[in-house]
N, C-alpha and C positions, 0 to 999 in steps of 0.2 A: 437372601442377604436384602438390604433395601437400598435399590443403587441410586436413591438421590441424599441419601447420607453419607453414604460412601465414595461418592463423587465429590460432594462437598469438601470431606474426610480431606482426599487425596487434592484436591484442586488448592485445598489451603496449604496442604507441605508446598507443593510447588509455588507458587504465591512468596511464603516464608521465606525463600530461597532470593527476593527481591534484597532484603538486608544487606547480601555482597555487592549488591549497586552492579555496576557495568565494568566489566574487563574486559579486554582485548585479549585474544590470543585463542590458539588453537587445538591445544596439548588436552585443556580436560573433555571437551568436544569428542576429538581422538581416542582419548584412555576409554571413555565412556562406548563409544559405538564398538572399541575391541574387543570390552569385556562383553559385548552381545556378539562377539566373532563377526565383526566389519561387515553389517549385513550393508552398507552403502556402498560397498566396492562393488564393480562390474553391473550397477544400475544405472537410467537414463537419464540425465537431469539437462533443463534449462534453466540457467542460474539468471538471475535480474537484481541489477544495480541502479543505483543513482540517486538524484534527491528527490526529484516527484514523478508522480506516474508509475512507481514503479507495479502499485496493484492492478493500473489497468492495463497493463502491456498483461502482465502476468496474467491479469482475465481474458483477453483476445485471444492469447498464444492457450492455455488451455480451453474454452470455449471451442477453437476451431479443430486443435488437436482429440476431441468427447466426441463433436460432429464426425472425425474421420475416422470413428470404431472405436479407438483406444480408450483403455482407462487409463486415466490421468489424475495424480495425485497435487494437492495445492497447499502446497507452505506458505503463509503469510503473516503480516503481523504490523500493530498490534490487532485485537479485537476489537468489534465497538460494543458488543453485548454481551457475546457468551464465548469462553477460553476456547472451545470445538470449533469454532468458527475459524480456527487457525491452520485444520489439519481438513482437507475435503479430499473428495476423490470423485469424478465425474459430477462436484458441485454439492456433493450429499456430507456433512459433517462429520466425525469420530462421532460413533455411537460412545454414547457415555460408559458402558461395559465394556467398551475393549477399552476407552480410555485409562478406565481404573483400572483394570488388569496389567496394562503396559505402565503406569506411572507406582504401581505397586514394586514392579519387576526391578522399577529403575530405583525406588528406594531402598531395596537389598543390597544394590550394588553401591548407590549413594552411602550408603551406612560405615564402607568402609574406606570411602575416598577424601580427599579435601573437598569441601560442599564445590560444584559448581554454581555459576550464577544462574539465575530462572531464565533467559535464553538460552544458554548453553543447552541445559536440561533439554528442553522445550524443543530442541532443534535434533538433539540426539532423539525423543521421543516421535519425531515427524517421520526422519530418514529408517527408523526402527521399522516403523509402522508400515509405511509407502514398499518397502522390502518385501515385509512380511505378506501384507496384501497384494504382493505382484504388480504392482503399478506397471506400465508399457512404459510412462514414459512421467516423471514430476517437475512439477515447476516449481524455482524455490527461489521466494522472495528474500535478498538481503536483510538481516535487520538495521543493520549500522556500518555505516561507512562499505569495507569489503576484504581488503587484506589479513585484517583478526579477526573478520567476523566467524562467529562461530559457521553460519553455514558456508563457508570455503574451504571445507574440509570435502566437500565433491570434486568431483571431476565433472563437468558436463559439457554435452555434445557441441552447444550453442553459449556464448554467453550475453548477454544486453547490459550497455549502460545507459541508463535514458536520459542525464541531462545533467549538468553538475551547479549548484549555487550554493554560497554557504549557509551552514544548517551545522549544529551540532559541535561546535568551532573549539568547545570545551575539549574534545575528544579526538578531533578529527583535525584540528590544526586553525590557525586564525588567516589563514592565504590559499585562496582560491584554489593554488595549485597542490598546496598540502592537500585539500579535501579530494581532489580529483586523485591524487596519488595514493591515498587510499581508497578510493572506488575504485581506480583501475587495479588495484591487487588483485580483482576476480579475474583479470585476463590470464590466461595459462597456455602452458608450452601448446602451440601447436596445436589451440581452441578457436574456431571462429568466434570472433566478437562483433558484435553491432553497436554502434555509439548515434547515441542524437546528440550528443554534446555541440553547440553554436561558437564558443571561444576559443578564437584561433590558438591561443595557447595552451588552451585544452585540447583540441584536436592535436596537437604540434605533440604534446607529450602523450596521449594514449596511441599515439601514432608509433612514440620511439618505443615505449612497451613492448605493443604487439610486436613491432621490429627485432627487437631482442630475445621474443619470448617464440618467433617464430609463428606466428600466431596472425592469419588475416585477418585483416580489420575491413569493414565495411560501414561507410558512414551515410545518414540520411543528409541530404542536401546535395551528394556527390553519388555516389552510386545507388543511392534508392530517394526518388521522389515523390511526390505524390500531390495533389490539389483538390482541396475540398470544395463545392459548392450546393447550390438547390436542389441539383441529379444526384448529389450522396459523393463519395471518395472515389478519385482517379488515383492508380496506383501505377507506377513503375519503379519495378527493382529489377534483383539480378535476372532473374528472366521472366517474372510473368508482368503482364498488364494487364491491368482489371480497369474495369470503369463501374462508377454507380453504384459503388459500394455502401449499405444502409449500415450504420454501426447502432448497435444496440445502448452504447454508453453517451451521456447527453455531453457537452460543451463544445467549445472551437478547439481547444488543446488534445481532442481526443482523436483528431487526426494526425496528429504527431505520433501519437500511443499507436494507433494502428498499423501504421505505417512501418515502424519499428517491430512490432509483432510479427506483420506480413516478412518482414526481411527475415526475422528469426526460423520463419515456417518454411519460408526458403531455403535457408542451410541444410533445415531436419530433412527435406523432401532429398537434397542432395546427399544424406546420408541414407538415404533408403526408405523415409516414412513415404507412405503415399495418401497423398493429400488433394484432393481432387479442387475444383474454383468453387462448386458447390459445397463441400466443406468449408472451406474460406467463407463463400457468401454468409452462409447462413450461421456459422462461426460467429464471425461479425456481429450477426444482427442479434443473435441472443444471448450475448454476452451481456452479464448483469453483475453489478457491482454496487452492494449497498453502500449507502450513504455519501455519495459523491454523487453531485449533480441529481440529489433523490429527491424528487417531487413526492410526497408524502399526503398532499390535499389541494382541494382546489376551492377557488371562491371562500376565502382568500388563496391563492398561492403559495403553498408555504413549500420551500426547497431547504434540503438539509445539505452542507458540505464537510467535508471532514480538513479541509483546507488548514494547512496545520504552521505555514511559514512563508515568509513574503512573496517568493516565485508562485507556488499555491494558491495564493488569495489572489494574487494579479490576476490568474488564469480564469478564477474564479466571475470578477469582475470584469472581465472581458466577455463571459459568458453571459454572461446576465445582461450586459447591452446588448448582444446580440442575438437572445436568444428569446427574453422575456417581456413583455409589455406589460405596463404596471401604472396604476396611479399614482402609490408612496410606495418606499421600500422601508420596511421596518426590519431593522439588524438587531438579533439577538445574540451576542460573543461571550465566548469564556475559551480564554488561550492562557498553555501553561506556563509556568512563572519564568520557564528557563530560555523564553521562543524572544525572537528580537520582536517584542510587543510594538515599539511606535511605527515599523515596520509594516508589520501586521495589519494594524491600526489604519496607520494609512492608504494601505492597500484597497481598503473596503469601506472604509468610514464617508469619505466625500461622495460615495452613491449614496448615502441613502439618505434617507428624510427623516428618520429618529431612532438611537440606538440604545439600545438597552446592555447594559454591561453587567455579565453575572459570571458564574462559576459554576462547573460538574462537582459532583464527590466526587476530587480527587485531592491527594496530597498535594502533588505539583502545581494545582490551578493558581494562577493569578489572582489575586483578592479582587472586587470587581471596584474598589476604590484608584487601585491602581492602573488599571485599565480606563475607565473613567478619566482620570489625571493626565492621561497621555493623549487620550481621545477626543477631550474637549476643547485641546490647541485646534483642531480641525475643524473648528466651527459651524457642526453641528449637535443640534438639540439632542439629549440623551438622558440618562438618570441609570443608579442603581438598582438594582433588583437581585438579591445576594442570594436567591437557588435557583436554581434553573426553572422547577418544574412551576415554580411562581412568575419567572421573566416570560415561558411560553405561555401562561392562562393571559399576562399581561399583552403582551403581541395579540394573542387573538379578542382579546379584548379590544384593544386600538383601532384593529385590521376591519375594512370595510372589504367587500364583495373582490373588488376589483387591484387590491392590495396585492405587495409582494412582503412576505416573513423570511427571510433570509439566517440560518440558523448555522453558524460556520466558529472557525478559530481553534477547533480543536478535534482530534477523532475523540476522544472522549467526551466531549459536549455534544458531537453526534449520536452517540451510543448513546448517552442517556436518554437524547431526546428521544430514539429510535423508540425506546422502552415507556418513553410517555405517549407516542401518539398511536402507537400498534403494540400494549401489552403483551395482547394472547400471544402475536408472533414473536416478539423479541424479549424472550422470560430472560433477563440478567442473573448470570450465578450469586450474586449477592455480595461479590468483594471488591 
């Protein structure tokens, strides 16, 4: 079998399911899993929802659990470069051969059913894969929302909700509490939940849901405290008191993500997992998450970050101010057309000395002319370079060794940039 051709054919079929769009509900995922004998039942999971930081919190948790000697599954979305990035066990992507076999099995079943969406199909694929590989525990990241997200078919040992801000309003509701209500839907009867929300009304809502469901709720800022400084992260949790923790993920905001991860790990310890202080320290230090505060070159420094909503852009800007010294900042930005473009640009353009408005090769990407139309109001010099590769070439030509080039605005922008900077490592699927 020509594995590359078979792989392209099979993931091409999965991508064809995108024409069914985004549909909320658990029934199709549940029915798919039922056909495979409900492999997700009886498995151990950590479920991660929220607006920003899901990937970082998941990465910290998975890294700590791996250091403790466990076989750890990790399902995340979207991928940056390759489809197989979505399904990892102890940091290793699903082999193409296994992906092909599993997709073919799914296709046989799907032929006789009302087709699921892309995300419903691949969520079932992840849960089947982890069950067959006998993972000790799997970290599952919510796709969108929570209550009706395909991942919500699982029963986890602990749930985490990172934070809440406005996003996907066309699907989740226009009010902050509407969005929080959807994300709070991963709180389950009797299952511990750790939250990082800061808005009083959101906290009250989560406390009400947790109380209704008899779920113990633990909150950063109340039950869990942390402080980040030059000597590392100090953490004061449910039982643990840890000082001088080193984080493998850069960014000021990662201290809070690490605190959420540690609180979840503490809940797992209460449920019988053996995780030492050494495992925690090594896991936090070794955590790696490509495309987030990711420095790919020096002189000039080139920073990639997949910030794709106003909250993430603000966090990126704060981290740039805190962590980088540079002469000029050249911003290369491509944003999806359905995002809050004005707020995303407003959070990062004022920090820049020159802006290059561009777009990745993706149908949902906003036209650079639209971006520049919004960005030019912010008073910073800029230009349009229609294709991302040429935009990156232009930024590098302009930059001197002391400059900082920041590539951001979308995970699709960052994924394409990764393939540009390191084509040997980040080989795209071609879709």
